[in-house]
C-alpha positions, 0 to 999 in steps of 0.5 A: 500500500502506498500513501498519496495526497491530493495536490490541494491539501499539500503545503506550499505556495507552488506546485513544485513546493507541494511536490517537494513537501510530499517527497520530504514526508514520504508521500508516494503519489499525488492525486490531481483534480479535474477541477484544477486541471480541465481537459484543456490544461492537461498539457500544463499538468504534464509539464508541472509534473515532468520532473516531480519527485512524486508522480501523479497517481490518479485524477479525481473527478470530471468537468461534467457528470452528465453520464446518465442525463437524458440528453445524448449530447450531454452524455457524449460530452462527459464520456469524451472528457473521461477518455481524454483523462484516461489517455493522460493517466496512461501517459503519466503512469497514473492508476486511473480516473475517479468518477462518480457517475452521478450526483443527486437524484435520477435524471432519467424519468421513471418508465414503469412498468417498462422499467423504473429509473434505477433500472434504466440508469444501471443498464445505461451505466453498464453500456457506458462502462463497456465503452470507457473500459475499452478506452481505459484498457487501450490507455493502460489506465483504469476507470475507477467508479466511486460509490458515494453516500446517500446525501450525495448520490442515489445510485452507487452507495455501497461497495456492492453497488459498484461491484454490480456494475463492474461485473456486469460490464465485464471490462478489466479496465473498470475498477472500484475506488473505496472511500472510507468516509462514504463507507463509514456512512453506508456500510455496516462493516467496512472491512467486510465490504472491502473483503467482499469487493476483493480484487475490484478495489484498486484505489482508496480515499482516506478521510475520517468520519469528521471529513477531516484527516484520518486520526481525527474521528472514530473510523477504525483504520487498523481494521480497514487496513486489515481488510485491504491486506486480506484482499492483497490491495497494493494500490494508493491510499489517497487523502481526500479530506479537510485538514484541521487547523490552525497548522494544516501542515502539522495536522497532515504530517501527524495524520500521515504518521497515524496512517502508517502506524495503522498499516503497521499494526494491521500487518502485525496482527 
């Protein structure tokens, strides 16, 4: 397992400063966001990380999330954006792009008795994942589906929801990201959910139940790391959280030590 931190959380006044802080504190990867680097700025990201001591490990999000919109033009726009990010991920050696397929409620109308909105969304998402899975394989990267909690998304909320789509699409280019914050809300047993998802888990997000850095709340990270070790997870654990103040750099450094200790304790069981 390798620890990563989102670029925006790293201390420093420049991208280079942030990269150096990450290297100095043993961070193995940096996750960038589609918000900071839209498709037209990917060349900038490539330049800024060309000589970085810590590589890009993943891209979080997408400029638009219209994958399940009734408008085919909007759907196509989001799909093509993802293809650009997947190509970029392959070029820089990143694991892949993290994509929640929708936020909020359904956009597709309920067509019962033919099919309800959830059935239509899942069927559509499977077909989209087949196309993007092919693009991911060609790029040498992964489309990482992200389940979110019930307050942010209605469709993929538990790990099993993501696994269902992944197994139905049948593409090795589509995998699962497991977010400890969202799992703490939706799963009754996070380590068991990780074990059940098994080989599909290829990336993780870290935040405590406070939505601040790990170690500030009551998530059992030792048990979670044991679950990841049991499935042979060797990917990135990327910080996606707020940082407690007033010294955010000190809070992040302390949390990095905490997560490393949790991993050591999980291995020593």
